C-alpha positions in Angstrom: 56.6 -37.5 102.3 54.1 -34.9 101.6 56.8 -32.5 100.9 59.2 -34.8 99.6 60.2 -33.7 95.9 59.8 -37.3 95.1 56.3 -37.8 96.0 53.4 -37.7 93.8 50.7 -37.1 95.9 47.7 -35.7 94.7 48.6 -36.3 91.2 46.9 -38.6 88.4 49.4 -40.7 86.4 48.0 -42.8 83.2 50.4 -45.9 82.7 50.3 -47.9 79.6 51.4 -51.1 79.7 50.1 -51.6 83.1 50.0 -55.3 83.5 53.1 -56.5 83.8 57.1 -55.5 83.5 58.4 -52.2 84.1 54.8 -50.5 83.3 53.2 -52.7 86.4 56.6 -52.0 88.5 56.1 -47.9 87.5 52.2 -48.1 88.5 53.2 -50.1 91.8 55.4 -47.7 93.1 53.2 -44.0 91.6 50.6 -45.6 94.0 53.0 -46.0 97.1 54.2 -42.2 96.7 50.9 -41.0 96.5 49.1 -41.0 93.3 46.1 -42.2 91.4 47.1 -44.3 89.0 44.8 -45.0 86.2 45.6 -48.5 84.7 45.7 -49.5 80.5 46.8 -52.8 79.2 45.3 -55.6 77.2 44.6 -58.2 79.2 42.4 -57.5 82.1 43.0 -60.3 84.2 46.5 -59.1 84.5 45.7 -55.6 84.6 43.8 -56.8 87.7 46.2 -58.5 89.6 48.3 -55.1 89.1 45.0 -53.0 90.9 44.9 -55.2 93.5 48.4 -54.6 94.5 48.1 -51.0 94.4 48.8 -48.9 97.7 45.7 -46.4 98.3 42.3 -46.2 96.5 40.6 -44.3 93.7 42.6 -46.3 90.8 41.0 -47.5 88.0 41.6 -50.0 84.5 40.7 -48.5 81.5 41.5 -51.6 79.1 42.3 -51.6 75.5 44.9 -52.4 72.8 46.4 -48.7 71.8 47.5 -49.6 68.1 43.6 -49.3 67.9 42.7 -45.8 66.8 39.1 -46.2 68.8 41.1 -47.8 71.8 43.0 -44.4 71.6 40.2 -42.3 71.4 37.9 -44.3 74.3 40.6 -44.2 76.9 41.6 -40.1 76.4 37.8 -39.7 76.6 37.6 -41.6 80.1 40.9 -40.1 81.7 40.6 -37.0 83.8 43.0 -34.3 83.2 46.4 -35.9 84.0 49.5 -34.7 85.9 51.9 -37.5 84.2 52.0 -40.5 81.2 54.0 -43.2 81.5 54.0 -45.3 78.2 55.5 -48.0 79.1 54.1 -50.8 76.7 55.9 -52.0 73.8 57.6 -55.5 72.0 60.7 -56.1 70.5 62.1 -59.0 68.5 65.5 -59.9 67.3 65.8 -59.8 63.5 68.5 -59.5 61.5 68.4 -57.6 58.7 68.6 -59.8 55.9 65.0 -61.4 57.2 63.3 -58.5 58.1 59.8 -58.0 56.5 57.3 -55.6 56.2 55.2 -57.7 58.7 58.3 -57.0 61.3 58.3 -53.5 60.6 55.0 -52.9 60.9 54.5 -54.3 64.2 57.4 -52.8 65.6 56.2 -49.6 64.3 53.0 -49.6 65.1 53.5 -50.7 68.9 56.5 -48.9 69.9 56.1 -45.6 68.0 52.4 -45.3 66.6 50.6 -45.8 69.6 52.4 -43.5 72.1 53.2 -40.7 69.7 49.2 -40.7 68.2 47.6 -41.5 71.8 50.1 -38.1 73.7 48.3 -36.3 70.5 45.0 -37.0 71.1 46.0 -36.4 74.7 47.0 -32.9 73.9 44.6 -32.0 71.5 41.8 -32.8 74.2 43.3 -31.3 76.8 43.7 -34.0 79.1 47.5 -33.0 79.4 47.5 -30.7 82.8 50.1 -28.0 82.8 53.5 -28.6 84.7 52.6 -32.4 83.5 55.2 -34.5 83.0 55.2 -37.4 80.3 57.8 -40.6 80.6 58.4 -42.8 77.4 59.8 -45.9 78.0 62.4 -46.3 75.1 65.9 -48.9 75.2 69.5 -49.0 75.5 69.4 -50.5 71.5 68.2 -46.9 70.2 71.8 -45.7 71.2 74.0 -48.6 70.1 71.7 -50.7 68.0 72.8 -54.5 69.0 73.2 -57.3 66.3 69.4 -58.2 65.6 67.7 -54.9 66.4 67.8 -52.5 63.1 64.5 -52.0 63.2 64.1 -52.3 66.8 66.2 -49.8 67.5 65.6 -47.3 64.7 61.7 -47.0 65.8 63.2 -46.6 69.9 65.3 -44.1 68.2 62.6 -42.2 66.3 60.6 -42.0 69.5 63.3 -40.0 71.2 63.4 -37.2 68.3 59.7 -36.9 68.5 59.7 -36.8 72.5 62.3 -33.9 72.0 60.0 -32.0 69.6 56.8 -32.8 72.3 58.6 -31.4 75.1 59.9 -27.8 73.0 56.5 -27.7 72.1 54.4 -27.2 75.2 57.5 -26.2 77.7 55.5 -23.1 77.9 52.1 -24.9 79.6 55.5 -26.4 81.8 55.1 -29.9 80.5 58.0 -31.9 80.5 58.2 -35.0 78.2 61.4 -37.2 78.8 62.5 -40.8 77.7 63.8 -43.3 80.1 66.1 -46.0 78.9 66.8 -49.7 79.6 69.1 -51.5 79.5 68.0 -55.8 79.7 65.8 -55.8 82.3 64.5 -59.2 83.8 60.4 -59.0 82.5 58.6 -60.9 80.6 59.5 -59.3 77.4 62.9 -60.0 77.9 61.9 -63.7 78.5 60.6 -64.0 75.1 64.0 -63.5 73.5 65.3 -66.8 75.1 65.2 -68.3 72.2 68.2 -66.3 70.5 69.6 -64.8 73.6 69.0 -65.8 77.5 69.2 -63.7 79.9 72.1 -65.1 81.6 74.1 -64.0 78.5 73.2 -61.0 78.8 73.5 -60.3 82.5 77.1 -61.2 82.1 77.6 -58.2 80.0 76.6 -56.0 82.7 78.9 -54.3 84.8 76.6 -54.1 88.2 74.3 -57.1 87.1 70.8 -58.0 86.4 68.8 -55.1 86.2 65.0 -55.1 87.8 61.9 -53.5 86.8 61.5 -52.6 90.0 64.9 -50.4 89.1 63.5 -48.7 86.2 60.2 -47.7 88.0 62.7 -45.5 90.6 63.9 -43.7 87.2 60.7 -43.2 85.8 59.1 -41.9 89.3 61.6 -39.3 89.3 61.2 -37.9 86.2 57.3 -37.8 86.9 57.7 -36.2 90.5 58.7 -32.2 91.0 62.7 -33.3 92.0 62.9 -33.8 87.8 61.2 -29.9 87.2 63.9 -28.9 85.3 64.6 -31.6 83.1 62.8 -31.8 79.6 64.1 -33.6 76.6 66.6 -36.0 78.0 67.0 -39.5 78.3 67.9 -41.5 81.7 70.2 -44.1 80.5 69.6 -46.8 82.9 71.8 -50.0 82.5 74.1 -50.9 84.8 76.7 -49.4 82.9 76.6 -52.0 80.3 76.9 -48.6 77.4 81.1 -48.3 78.5 81.2 -52.4 77.1 82.5 -52.5 73.5 79.6 -55.6 73.8 76.6 -55.3 73.2 
């Protein structure tokens, strides 16, 4: 595995949203592939549960709510220079446009856009991103297809993707790559919270390949972090089991 282009040996990887779902799965896989992982999230108990499940040693936890500038600054001050980042923290809510409030708009924007973008800005400005590093931002299939009741969520995720493309272009001379991974309906706690409006089963029925697990998305994230994808940047990897080709969504 030491010579594998899919390995992450000797790399230090920051994972936000590491306490559950896609972030937790990504942290576990990164550690299995040889990386030293820095875990970030709001729930210390769940972060500790993730930490105890990691392979290898040297992993750390830096807790914090990244919608707060102070927490972002503290995180950047505490981390060593990074070889990779996984920006997985996010929230979702189904709200038809006629019912959208400023509170909903601000909630979607602050967590899904402002937090990862301003954390990236701080990491870059403080030179905490090594040359040849890889940045992976978890967006959503919704940004491409904008299902019903996702107007703000889809728009914010699309804005994040556009910004990531600029980040990649501005830092290409340093070999820094920036990509998005765009999941479909993944069986995670975030999707479970939407069941009052839309059940997991109803969504899985739409997917040609069936249910998507958080580990499936983690595999894509690991690829984008690894040397195997060294010529991949400014892209968005859609992992939705073929759902994008369906007329319904």
